[in-house]
DRENPAVEX-649011 format. One record per atom (N, C-alpha, C): residue in three letters; x, y, z; residue number from 1; atom name. Coordinates in nm, 4 decimals. Each point is the difference from the previous one (the first is absolute). Layout:
BEGIN
@res=Ala, c1=X, c2=Y, c3=Z, n=NUM, atom=CA
...
! end
This chain:
BEGIN
@res=Unk, c1=6.6048, c2=7.0595, c3=-2.5504, n=1, atom=N
@res=Unk, c1=-0.1249, c2=-0.0240, c3=0.0698, n=1, atom=CA
@res=Unk, c1=-0.1025, c2=0.1018, c3=-0.0464, n=1, atom=C
@res=Unk, c1=-0.1255, c2=-0.0381, c3=0.0124, n=2, atom=N
@res=Unk, c1=-0.1077, c2=0.0842, c3=-0.0476, n=2, atom=CA
@res=Unk, c1=-0.1168, c2=-0.0081, c3=0.0986, n=2, atom=C
@res=Unk, c1=-0.0552, c2=0.1167, c3=0.0382, n=3, atom=N
@res=Unk, c1=-0.1158, c2=0.0026, c3=0.0889, n=3, atom=CA
@res=Unk, c1=-0.1247, c2=0.0226, c3=-0.0838, n=3, atom=C
@res=Unk, c1=-0.1015, c2=-0.0820, c3=0.0231, n=4, atom=N
@res=Unk, c1=-0.1235, c2=0.0053, c3=-0.0771, n=4, atom=CA
@res=Unk, c1=-0.1208, c2=-0.0049, c3=0.0931, n=4, atom=C
@res=Unk, c1=-0.1116, c2=0.0542, c3=-0.0479, n=5, atom=N
@res=Unk, c1=-0.1290, c2=-0.0159, c3=0.0664, n=5, atom=CA
@res=Unk, c1=-0.0666, c2=-0.1191, c3=-0.0683, n=5, atom=C
@res=Unk, c1=-0.0361, c2=-0.1019, c3=0.0772, n=6, atom=N
@res=Unk, c1=-0.0494, c2=-0.1256, c3=-0.0549, n=6, atom=CA
@res=Unk, c1=-0.1198, c2=-0.0511, c3=0.0799, n=6, atom=C
@res=Unk, c1=-0.0737, c2=-0.0924, c3=-0.0600, n=7, atom=N
@res=Unk, c1=-0.1119, c2=-0.0650, c3=0.0685, n=7, atom=CA
@res=Unk, c1=0.0380, c2=-0.1465, c3=0.0245, n=7, atom=C
@res=Unk, c1=-0.0325, c2=-0.0499, c3=0.1184, n=8, atom=N
@res=Unk, c1=0.0294, c2=-0.1387, c3=0.0343, n=8, atom=CA
@res=Unk, c1=-0.1005, c2=-0.0914, c3=-0.0701, n=8, atom=C
@res=Unk, c1=0.0510, c2=-0.1002, c3=-0.0716, n=9, atom=N
@res=Unk, c1=-0.0842, c2=-0.1006, c3=-0.0651, n=9, atom=CA
@res=Unk, c1=-0.0177, c2=-0.1182, c3=0.0942, n=9, atom=C
@res=Unk, c1=0.1112, c2=-0.0485, c3=0.0554, n=10, atom=N
@res=Unk, c1=-0.0048, c2=-0.1085, c3=0.0986, n=10, atom=CA
@res=Unk, c1=0.1358, c2=-0.0108, c3=0.0682, n=10, atom=C
@res=Unk, c1=-0.0006, c2=-0.0665, c3=0.1148, n=11, atom=N
@res=Unk, c1=0.1219, c2=-0.0209, c3=0.0768, n=11, atom=CA
@res=Unk, c1=-0.0022, c2=-0.1405, c3=0.0569, n=11, atom=C
@res=Unk, c1=0.1124, c2=-0.0680, c3=-0.0099, n=12, atom=N
@res=Unk, c1=0.0119, c2=-0.1341, c3=0.0550, n=12, atom=CA
@res=Unk, c1=0.0437, c2=0.0039, c3=0.1460, n=12, atom=C
@res=Unk, c1=0.0073, c2=-0.1170, c3=0.0602, n=13, atom=N
@res=Unk, c1=0.0444, c2=-0.0129, c3=0.1387, n=13, atom=CA
@res=Unk, c1=0.1528, c2=0.0047, c3=0.0063, n=13, atom=C
@res=Unk, c1=0.0518, c2=0.0476, c3=0.1106, n=14, atom=N
@res=Unk, c1=0.1447, c2=0.0045, c3=0.0208, n=14, atom=CA
@res=Unk, c1=0.0529, c2=-0.1411, c3=0.0253, n=14, atom=C
@res=Unk, c1=0.1214, c2=-0.0251, c3=-0.0466, n=15, atom=N
@res=Unk, c1=0.0650, c2=-0.1291, c3=0.0216, n=15, atom=CA
@res=Unk, c1=0.1504, c2=0.0234, c3=0.0124, n=15, atom=C
@res=Unk, c1=0.0694, c2=-0.0943, c3=0.0586, n=16, atom=N
@res=Unk, c1=0.1438, c2=0.0126, c3=0.0212, n=16, atom=CA
@res=Unk, c1=0.0796, c2=-0.0502, c3=-0.1194, n=16, atom=C
@res=Unk, c1=0.1065, c2=0.0735, c3=-0.0349, n=17, atom=N
@res=Unk, c1=0.0914, c2=-0.0418, c3=-0.1059, n=17, atom=CA
@res=Unk, c1=0.1432, c2=0.0096, c3=0.0516, n=17, atom=C
@res=Unk, c1=0.0874, c2=-0.0809, c3=-0.0565, n=18, atom=N
@res=Unk, c1=0.1402, c2=0.0044, c3=0.0408, n=18, atom=CA
@res=Unk, c1=0.0646, c2=0.1280, c3=-0.0493, n=18, atom=C
@res=Unk, c1=0.0844, c2=0.0587, c3=0.0868, n=19, atom=N
@res=Unk, c1=0.0732, c2=0.1209, c3=-0.0359, n=19, atom=CA
@res=Unk, c1=0.1326, c2=0.0014, c3=0.0735, n=19, atom=C
@res=Unk, c1=0.1082, c2=0.0093, c3=-0.0751, n=20, atom=N
@res=Unk, c1=0.1335, c2=0.0066, c3=0.0607, n=20, atom=CA
@res=Unk, c1=0.0202, c2=0.1318, c3=0.0734, n=20, atom=C
@res=Unk, c1=-0.0779, c2=0.1024, c3=-0.0367, n=21, atom=N
@res=Unk, c1=0.0145, c2=0.1329, c3=0.0609, n=21, atom=CA
@res=Unk, c1=-0.0776, c2=0.0146, c3=0.1307, n=21, atom=C
@res=Unk, c1=-0.0978, c2=-0.0866, c3=0.0231, n=22, atom=N
@res=Unk, c1=-0.0870, c2=0.0135, c3=0.1172, n=22, atom=CA
@res=Unk, c1=0.0576, c2=-0.0725, c3=0.1206, n=22, atom=C
@res=Unk, c1=-0.0232, c2=0.0593, c3=0.1161, n=23, atom=N
@res=Unk, c1=0.0383, c2=-0.0660, c3=0.1251, n=23, atom=CA
@res=Unk, c1=-0.0848, c2=-0.1253, c3=0.0153, n=23, atom=C
@res=Unk, c1=0.0627, c2=-0.1115, c3=0.0287, n=24, atom=N
@res=Unk, c1=-0.0731, c2=-0.1261, c3=0.0119, n=24, atom=CA
@res=Unk, c1=-0.0156, c2=-0.0734, c3=-0.1316, n=24, atom=C
@res=Unk, c1=0.0398, c2=0.0619, c3=-0.1100, n=25, atom=N
@res=Unk, c1=-0.0013, c2=-0.0669, c3=-0.1291, n=25, atom=CA
@res=Unk, c1=-0.1313, c2=-0.0001, c3=-0.0751, n=25, atom=C
@res=Unk, c1=-0.1078, c2=0.0568, c3=0.0598, n=26, atom=N
@res=Unk, c1=-0.1277, c2=0.0087, c3=-0.0709, n=26, atom=CA
@res=Unk, c1=-0.0576, c2=0.1404, c3=0.0138, n=26, atom=C
@res=Unk, c1=-0.0847, c2=0.0355, c3=-0.0955, n=27, atom=N
@res=Unk, c1=-0.0665, c2=0.1293, c3=0.0006, n=27, atom=CA
@res=Unk, c1=-0.1440, c2=-0.0221, c3=-0.0464, n=27, atom=C
@res=Unk, c1=-0.0912, c2=0.0807, c3=0.0479, n=28, atom=N
@res=Unk, c1=-0.1396, c2=-0.0093, c3=-0.0423, n=28, atom=CA
@res=Unk, c1=-0.0156, c2=0.0649, c3=-0.1374, n=28, atom=C
@res=Unk, c1=-0.0846, c2=-0.0621, c3=-0.0826, n=29, atom=N
@res=Unk, c1=-0.0278, c2=0.0506, c3=-0.1349, n=29, atom=CA
@res=Unk, c1=-0.1491, c2=-0.0094, c3=-0.0247, n=29, atom=C
@res=Unk, c1=-0.0531, c2=0.0981, c3=-0.0705, n=30, atom=N
@res=Unk, c1=-0.1418, c2=0.0023, c3=-0.0346, n=30, atom=CA
@res=Unk, c1=-0.0112, c2=0.0549, c3=-0.1420, n=30, atom=C
@res=Unk, c1=-0.0833, c2=-0.0617, c3=-0.0824, n=31, atom=N
@res=Unk, c1=-0.0231, c2=0.0494, c3=-0.1353, n=31, atom=CA
@res=Unk, c1=-0.1267, c2=0.0838, c3=-0.0024, n=31, atom=C
@res=Unk, c1=0.0043, c2=0.1082, c3=-0.0800, n=32, atom=N
@res=Unk, c1=-0.1141, c2=0.0895, c3=-0.0131, n=32, atom=CA
@res=Unk, c1=-0.0114, c2=0.0421, c3=-0.1457, n=32, atom=C
@res=Unk, c1=-0.1239, c2=0.0089, c3=-0.0499, n=33, atom=N
@res=Unk, c1=-0.0242, c2=0.0447, c3=-0.1364, n=33, atom=CA
@res=Unk, c1=-0.0571, c2=0.1410, c3=0.0083, n=33, atom=C
@res=Unk, c1=0.0658, c2=0.0933, c3=-0.0701, n=34, atom=N
@res=Unk, c1=-0.0395, c2=0.1408, c3=0.0001, n=34, atom=CA
@res=Unk, c1=-0.0322, c2=0.0442, c3=-0.1420, n=34, atom=C
@res=Unk, c1=-0.1033, c2=0.0852, c3=-0.0156, n=35, atom=N
@res=Unk, c1=-0.0431, c2=0.0481, c3=-0.1315, n=35, atom=CA
@res=Unk, c1=0.0028, c2=0.1524, c3=-0.0039, n=35, atom=C
@res=Unk, c1=0.0464, c2=0.0550, c3=-0.1116, n=36, atom=N
@res=Unk, c1=-0.0024, c2=0.1449, c3=-0.0180, n=36, atom=CA
@res=Unk, c1=-0.1437, c2=0.0480, c3=-0.0079, n=36, atom=C
@res=Unk, c1=-0.0213, c2=0.1251, c3=0.0381, n=37, atom=N
@res=Unk, c1=-0.1337, c2=0.0597, c3=-0.0052, n=37, atom=CA
@res=Unk, c1=-0.0307, c2=0.0497, c3=-0.1403, n=37, atom=C
@res=Unk, c1=-0.1314, c2=0.0087, c3=-0.0331, n=38, atom=N
@res=Unk, c1=-0.0433, c2=0.0610, c3=-0.1256, n=38, atom=CA
@res=Unk, c1=0.0329, c2=-0.0804, c3=-0.1225, n=38, atom=C
@res=Unk, c1=-0.0217, c2=0.0650, c3=-0.1153, n=39, atom=N
@res=Unk, c1=0.0383, c2=-0.0586, c3=-0.1261, n=39, atom=CA
@res=Unk, c1=-0.1040, c2=-0.0865, c3=-0.0676, n=39, atom=C
@res=Unk, c1=-0.1177, c2=-0.0147, c3=0.0583, n=40, atom=N
@res=Unk, c1=-0.1035, c2=-0.0827, c3=-0.0634, n=40, atom=CA
@res=Unk, c1=-0.1001, c2=0.0893, c3=-0.0718, n=40, atom=C
@res=Unk, c1=-0.0456, c2=-0.0446, c3=-0.1146, n=41, atom=N
@res=Unk, c1=-0.1062, c2=0.0713, c3=-0.0700, n=41, atom=CA
@res=Unk, c1=-0.1337, c2=-0.0318, c3=0.0668, n=41, atom=C
@res=Unk, c1=-0.1025, c2=0.0808, c3=-0.0289, n=42, atom=N
@res=Unk, c1=-0.1330, c2=-0.0248, c3=0.0568, n=42, atom=CA
@res=Unk, c1=-0.0508, c2=-0.1371, c3=-0.0428, n=42, atom=C
@res=Unk, c1=0.0226, c2=-0.0365, c3=-0.1263, n=43, atom=N
@res=Unk, c1=-0.0439, c2=-0.1312, c3=-0.0490, n=43, atom=CA
@res=Unk, c1=0.0728, c2=-0.1120, c3=0.0733, n=43, atom=C
@res=Unk, c1=0.1295, c2=0.0171, c3=0.0218, n=44, atom=N
@res=Unk, c1=0.0788, c2=-0.1003, c3=0.0720, n=44, atom=CA
@res=Unk, c1=-0.0489, c2=-0.0186, c3=0.1422, n=44, atom=C
@res=Unk, c1=-0.0361, c2=0.1099, c3=0.0676, n=45, atom=N
@res=Unk, c1=-0.0510, c2=-0.0094, c3=0.1370, n=45, atom=CA
@res=Unk, c1=-0.1307, c2=-0.0783, c3=0.0029, n=45, atom=C
@res=Unk, c1=-0.0876, c2=0.0245, c3=-0.0975, n=46, atom=N
@res=Unk, c1=-0.1282, c2=-0.0686, c3=-0.0043, n=46, atom=CA
@res=Unk, c1=0.0175, c2=-0.1495, c3=-0.0242, n=46, atom=C
@res=Unk, c1=0.1015, c2=-0.0362, c3=-0.0747, n=47, atom=N
@res=Unk, c1=0.0233, c2=-0.1412, c3=-0.0301, n=47, atom=CA
@res=Unk, c1=0.0911, c2=-0.0666, c3=0.1018, n=47, atom=C
@res=Unk, c1=0.0458, c2=0.0754, c3=0.1003, n=48, atom=N
@res=Unk, c1=0.0842, c2=-0.0571, c3=0.1035, n=48, atom=CA
@res=Unk, c1=0.1442, c2=-0.0214, c3=-0.0417, n=48, atom=C
@res=Unk, c1=0.0418, c2=0.0585, c3=-0.1123, n=49, atom=N
@res=Unk, c1=0.1377, c2=-0.0162, c3=-0.0469, n=49, atom=CA
@res=Unk, c1=0.0924, c2=0.0908, c3=0.0785, n=49, atom=C
@res=Unk, c1=0.1202, c2=-0.0489, c3=0.0221, n=50, atom=N
@res=Unk, c1=0.0985, c2=0.0761, c3=0.0752, n=50, atom=CA
@res=Unk, c1=0.1219, c2=0.0183, c3=-0.0883, n=50, atom=C
@res=Unk, c1=0.0323, c2=0.1271, c3=-0.0357, n=51, atom=N
@res=Unk, c1=0.1084, c2=0.0271, c3=-0.0917, n=51, atom=CA
@res=Unk, c1=0.1216, c2=0.0603, c3=0.0681, n=51, atom=C
@res=Unk, c1=-0.0080, c2=0.0304, c3=0.1293, n=52, atom=N
@res=Unk, c1=0.1113, c2=0.0628, c3=0.0681, n=52, atom=CA
@res=Unk, c1=0.1124, c2=-0.1004, c3=0.0227, n=52, atom=C
@res=Unk, c1=0.1213, c2=0.0518, c3=0.0132, n=53, atom=N
@res=Unk, c1=0.1147, c2=-0.0854, c3=0.0302, n=53, atom=CA
@res=Unk, c1=-0.0161, c2=-0.0603, c3=0.1384, n=53, atom=C
@res=Unk, c1=0.0374, c2=-0.1265, c3=0.0125, n=54, atom=N
@res=Unk, c1=0.0010, c2=-0.0685, c3=0.1291, n=54, atom=CA
@res=Unk, c1=0.1411, c2=-0.0473, c3=0.0298, n=54, atom=C
@res=Unk, c1=0.0330, c2=-0.0030, c3=0.1282, n=55, atom=N
@res=Unk, c1=0.1321, c2=-0.0416, c3=0.0444, n=55, atom=CA
@res=Unk, c1=-0.0160, c2=-0.1076, c3=0.1071, n=55, atom=C
@res=Unk, c1=0.0668, c2=-0.1115, c3=-0.0169, n=56, atom=N
@res=Unk, c1=0.0070, c2=-0.1026, c3=0.1033, n=56, atom=CA
@res=Unk, c1=0.1273, c2=0.0295, c3=0.0777, n=56, atom=C
@res=Unk, c1=-0.0151, c2=0.0362, c3=0.1272, n=57, atom=N
@res=Unk, c1=0.1115, c2=0.0503, c3=0.0796, n=57, atom=CA
@res=Unk, c1=0.0240, c2=-0.0882, c3=0.1225, n=57, atom=C
@res=Unk, c1=0.1206, c2=0.0107, c3=0.0518, n=58, atom=N
@res=Unk, c1=0.0348, c2=-0.0666, c3=0.1255, n=58, atom=CA
@res=Unk, c1=0.0184, c2=0.1055, c3=0.1077, n=58, atom=C
@res=Unk, c1=-0.0466, c2=-0.0316, c3=0.1198, n=59, atom=N
@res=Unk, c1=0.0261, c2=0.0824, c3=0.1184, n=59, atom=CA
@res=Unk, c1=0.0780, c2=-0.0880, c3=0.0959, n=59, atom=C
@res=Unk, c1=0.1109, c2=0.0514, c3=0.0518, n=60, atom=N
@res=Unk, c1=0.0884, c2=-0.0789, c3=0.0857, n=60, atom=CA
@res=Unk, c1=0.0072, c2=0.0561, c3=0.1413, n=60, atom=C
@res=Unk, c1=0.0367, c2=-0.0864, c3=0.0949, n=61, atom=N
@res=Unk, c1=0.0226, c2=0.0423, c3=0.1385, n=61, atom=CA
@res=Unk, c1=-0.1250, c2=0.0541, c3=0.0651, n=61, atom=C
@res=Unk, c1=0.0123, c2=0.1142, c3=0.0657, n=62, atom=N
@res=Unk, c1=-0.1136, c2=0.0579, c3=0.0724, n=62, atom=CA
@res=Unk, c1=-0.1130, c2=0.0420, c3=-0.0937, n=62, atom=C
@res=Unk, c1=0.0306, c2=0.0336, c3=-0.1261, n=63, atom=N
@res=Unk, c1=-0.1058, c2=0.0358, c3=-0.0955, n=63, atom=CA
@res=Unk, c1=-0.0905, c2=-0.1201, c3=-0.0291, n=63, atom=C
@res=Unk, c1=0.0549, c2=-0.1211, c3=0.0083, n=64, atom=N
@res=Unk, c1=-0.0789, c2=-0.1202, c3=-0.0278, n=64, atom=CA
@res=Unk, c1=-0.1136, c2=-0.0177, c3=0.1006, n=64, atom=C
@res=Unk, c1=0.0122, c2=0.0603, c3=0.1172, n=65, atom=N
@res=Unk, c1=-0.1034, c2=-0.0106, c3=0.1031, n=65, atom=CA
@res=Unk, c1=-0.1123, c2=0.1019, c3=-0.0210, n=65, atom=C
@res=Unk, c1=0.0197, c2=0.0987, c3=-0.0862, n=66, atom=N
@res=Unk, c1=-0.1035, c2=0.1010, c3=-0.0270, n=66, atom=CA
@res=Unk, c1=-0.1116, c2=-0.0635, c3=-0.0817, n=66, atom=C
@res=Unk, c1=-0.1242, c2=0.0274, c3=0.0385, n=67, atom=N
@res=Unk, c1=-0.1144, c2=-0.0564, c3=-0.0718, n=67, atom=CA
@res=Unk, c1=-0.0729, c2=0.1091, c3=-0.0755, n=67, atom=C
@res=Unk, c1=-0.0246, c2=-0.0276, c3=-0.1280, n=68, atom=N
@res=Unk, c1=-0.0788, c2=0.0882, c3=-0.0847, n=68, atom=CA
@res=Unk, c1=-0.1104, c2=-0.0838, c3=-0.0619, n=68, atom=C
@res=Unk, c1=-0.1066, c2=0.0668, c3=-0.0420, n=69, atom=N
@res=Unk, c1=-0.1172, c2=-0.0712, c3=-0.0491, n=69, atom=CA
@res=Unk, c1=-0.0365, c2=0.0470, c3=-0.1397, n=69, atom=C
@res=Unk, c1=-0.0688, c2=-0.0849, c3=-0.0742, n=70, atom=N
@res=Unk, c1=-0.0416, c2=0.0327, c3=-0.1361, n=70, atom=CA
@res=Unk, c1=-0.0683, c2=0.1362, c3=-0.0030, n=70, atom=C
@res=Unk, c1=0.0454, c2=0.0870, c3=-0.0898, n=71, atom=N
@res=Unk, c1=-0.0579, c2=0.1325, c3=-0.0149, n=71, atom=CA
@res=Unk, c1=0.0710, c2=0.1085, c3=0.0778, n=71, atom=C
@res=Unk, c1=0.0848, c2=-0.0360, c3=0.0983, n=72, atom=N
@res=Unk, c1=0.0771, c2=0.1017, c3=0.0727, n=72, atom=CA
@res=Unk, c1=0.0854, c2=0.0783, c3=-0.0986, n=72, atom=C
@res=Unk, c1=0.0068, c2=0.1313, c3=0.0191, n=73, atom=N
@res=Unk, c1=0.0881, c2=0.0844, c3=-0.0800, n=73, atom=CA
@res=Unk, c1=0.1245, c2=0.0272, c3=0.0833, n=73, atom=C
@res=Unk, c1=0.1168, c2=-0.0226, c3=-0.0596, n=74, atom=N
@res=Unk, c1=0.1263, c2=0.0123, c3=0.0720, n=74, atom=CA
@res=Unk, c1=0.0998, c2=0.0824, c3=-0.0804, n=74, atom=C
@res=Unk, c1=0.0942, c2=0.0589, c3=0.0707, n=75, atom=N
@res=Unk, c1=0.1195, c2=0.0579, c3=-0.0621, n=75, atom=CA
@res=Unk, c1=0.1109, c2=-0.0999, c3=0.0275, n=75, atom=C
@res=Unk, c1=0.0636, c2=-0.0479, c3=-0.1053, n=76, atom=N
@res=Unk, c1=0.1023, c2=-0.1032, c3=0.0161, n=76, atom=CA
@res=Unk, c1=0.1245, c2=0.0369, c3=-0.0798, n=76, atom=C
@res=Unk, c1=0.1148, c2=-0.0230, c3=0.0618, n=77, atom=N
@res=Unk, c1=0.1273, c2=0.0158, c3=-0.0692, n=77, atom=CA
@res=Unk, c1=0.0436, c2=-0.1385, c3=-0.0456, n=77, atom=C
@res=Unk, c1=0.0201, c2=-0.0128, c3=-0.1305, n=78, atom=N
@res=Unk, c1=0.0331, c2=-0.1285, c3=-0.0605, n=78, atom=CA
@res=Unk, c1=0.1428, c2=0.0028, c3=-0.0536, n=78, atom=C
@res=Unk, c1=0.0715, c2=-0.1096, c3=0.0224, n=79, atom=N
@res=Unk, c1=0.1345, c2=-0.0148, c3=-0.0559, n=79, atom=CA
@res=Unk, c1=-0.0049, c2=-0.1134, c3=-0.1023, n=79, atom=C
@res=Unk, c1=0.0315, c2=0.0332, c3=-0.1248, n=80, atom=N
@res=Unk, c1=-0.0005, c2=-0.0966, c3=-0.1089, n=80, atom=CA
@res=Unk, c1=0.1421, c2=-0.0501, c3=-0.0212, n=80, atom=C
@res=Unk, c1=0.0156, c2=-0.1324, c3=-0.0093, n=81, atom=N
@res=Unk, c1=0.1322, c2=-0.0563, c3=-0.0244, n=81, atom=CA
@res=Unk, c1=-0.0151, c2=-0.1292, c3=-0.0793, n=81, atom=C
@res=Unk, c1=0.1111, c2=-0.0486, c3=-0.0516, n=82, atom=N
@res=Unk, c1=0.0009, c2=-0.1275, c3=-0.0710, n=82, atom=CA
@res=Unk, c1=0.1134, c2=-0.0853, c3=0.0548, n=82, atom=C
@res=Unk, c1=-0.0145, c2=-0.1303, c3=-0.0166, n=83, atom=N
@res=Unk, c1=0.1096, c2=-0.0908, c3=0.0321, n=83, atom=CA
@res=Unk, c1=-0.0051, c2=-0.1183, c3=-0.0961, n=83, atom=C
@res=Unk, c1=0.1143, c2=-0.0612, c3=-0.0169, n=84, atom=N
@res=Unk, c1=0.0095, c2=-0.1146, c3=-0.0896, n=84, atom=CA
@res=Unk, c1=0.0159, c2=-0.1271, c3=0.0822, n=84, atom=C
@res=Unk, c1=-0.0724, c2=-0.1039, c3=-0.0400, n=85, atom=N
@res=Unk, c1=0.0078, c2=-0.1294, c3=0.0671, n=85, atom=CA
@res=Unk, c1=-0.0150, c2=-0.1075, c3=-0.1065, n=85, atom=C
@res=Unk, c1=0.0971, c2=-0.0868, c3=-0.0102, n=86, atom=N
@res=Unk, c1=0.0008, c2=-0.1089, c3=-0.0966, n=86, atom=CA
@res=Unk, c1=-0.0296, c2=0.0497, c3=-0.1415, n=86, atom=C
@res=Unk, c1=0.0726, c2=0.1034, c3=-0.0398, n=87, atom=N
@res=Unk, c1=-0.0092, c2=0.0599, c3=-0.1337, n=87, atom=CA
@res=Unk, c1=-0.1361, c2=0.0617, c3=-0.0324, n=87, atom=C
@res=Unk, c1=-0.0793, c2=0.0294, c3=0.1014, n=88, atom=N
@res=Unk, c1=-0.1266, c2=0.0704, c3=-0.0203, n=88, atom=CA
@res=Unk, c1=0.0038, c2=0.1278, c3=0.0806, n=88, atom=C
@res=Unk, c1=-0.0604, c2=0.1062, c3=-0.0526, n=89, atom=N
@res=Unk, c1=-0.0031, c2=0.1291, c3=0.0681, n=89, atom=CA
@res=Unk, c1=-0.1384, c2=0.0210, c3=0.0605, n=89, atom=C
@res=Unk, c1=-0.0032, c2=0.0397, c3=0.1269, n=90, atom=N
@res=Unk, c1=-0.1250, c2=0.0232, c3=0.0724, n=90, atom=CA
@res=Unk, c1=-0.0042, c2=0.1442, c3=0.0485, n=90, atom=C
@res=Unk, c1=-0.1186, c2=0.0597, c3=-0.0030, n=91, atom=N
@res=Unk, c1=-0.0174, c2=0.1340, c3=0.0555, n=91, atom=CA
@res=Unk, c1=-0.0627, c2=-0.0132, c3=0.1375, n=91, atom=C
@res=Unk, c1=0.0466, c2=0.0820, c3=0.0922, n=92, atom=N
@res=Unk, c1=-0.0559, c2=0.0046, c3=0.1343, n=92, atom=CA
@res=Unk, c1=-0.0484, c2=0.1418, c3=0.0284, n=92, atom=C
@res=Unk, c1=-0.1110, c2=0.0101, c3=0.0703, n=93, atom=N
@res=Unk, c1=-0.0508, c2=0.1286, c3=0.0460, n=93, atom=CA
@res=Unk, c1=-0.0110, c2=-0.0094, c3=0.1518, n=93, atom=C
@res=Unk, c1=0.0762, c2=0.0833, c3=0.0690, n=94, atom=N
@res=Unk, c1=0.0041, c2=-0.0011, c3=0.1458, n=94, atom=CA
@res=Unk, c1=-0.0624, c2=0.1283, c3=0.0533, n=94, atom=C
@res=Unk, c1=-0.0945, c2=-0.0136, c3=0.0931, n=95, atom=N
@res=Unk, c1=-0.0566, c2=0.1159, c3=0.0691, n=95, atom=CA
@res=Unk, c1=0.0972, c2=0.0384, c3=0.1105, n=95, atom=C
@res=Unk, c1=0.0558, c2=0.1215, c3=-0.0087, n=96, atom=N
@res=Unk, c1=0.0924, c2=0.0454, c3=0.1041, n=96, atom=CA
@res=Unk, c1=-0.0684, c2=0.0875, c3=0.1030, n=96, atom=C
@res=Unk, c1=-0.1169, c2=0.0548, c3=-0.0348, n=97, atom=N
@res=Unk, c1=-0.0794, c2=0.0793, c3=0.0951, n=97, atom=CA
@res=Unk, c1=-0.1428, c2=0.0020, c3=-0.0524, n=97, atom=C
@res=Unk, c1=-0.0969, c2=-0.0058, c3=0.0901, n=98, atom=N
@res=Unk, c1=-0.1412, c2=0.0018, c3=-0.0407, n=98, atom=CA
@res=Unk, c1=-0.0833, c2=0.0615, c3=0.1110, n=98, atom=C
@res=Unk, c1=-0.0930, c2=0.0890, c3=-0.0383, n=99, atom=N
@res=Unk, c1=-0.0861, c2=0.0697, c3=0.0951, n=99, atom=CA
@res=Unk, c1=-0.1415, c2=0.0038, c3=-0.0562, n=99, atom=C
@res=Unk, c1=-0.0983, c2=-0.0379, c3=0.0816, n=100, atom=N
@res=Unk, c1=-0.1402, c2=0.0092, c3=-0.0435, n=100, atom=CA
@res=Unk, c1=-0.0423, c2=0.1457, c3=0.0007, n=100, atom=C
@res=Unk, c1=-0.0690, c2=0.0427, c3=-0.1059, n=101, atom=N
@res=Unk, c1=-0.0479, c2=0.1388, c3=-0.0089, n=101, atom=CA
@res=Unk, c1=-0.1448, c2=0.0097, c3=0.0431, n=101, atom=C
! end
């Protein structure tokens, strides 16, 4: 896991997903896009280009109910993992903790 200081790009609405681990068989999930700070040249800023790394992350359970807004700066702990499904490999980024700064 890795803790980073990031800026919120956007956040979707929470929705229920099936989970064998959750009581009742469903858990709340919310997707959030986070961007690293800095890294743009002056010319890039003037042209509106964004060169920082972005992460499309999932927030589960009680974290899915947390609301953040475009431009919020947060400290977030991210867990990177992969899984295979039908002979394809997918990367997942899960927010395990997040705090607005």
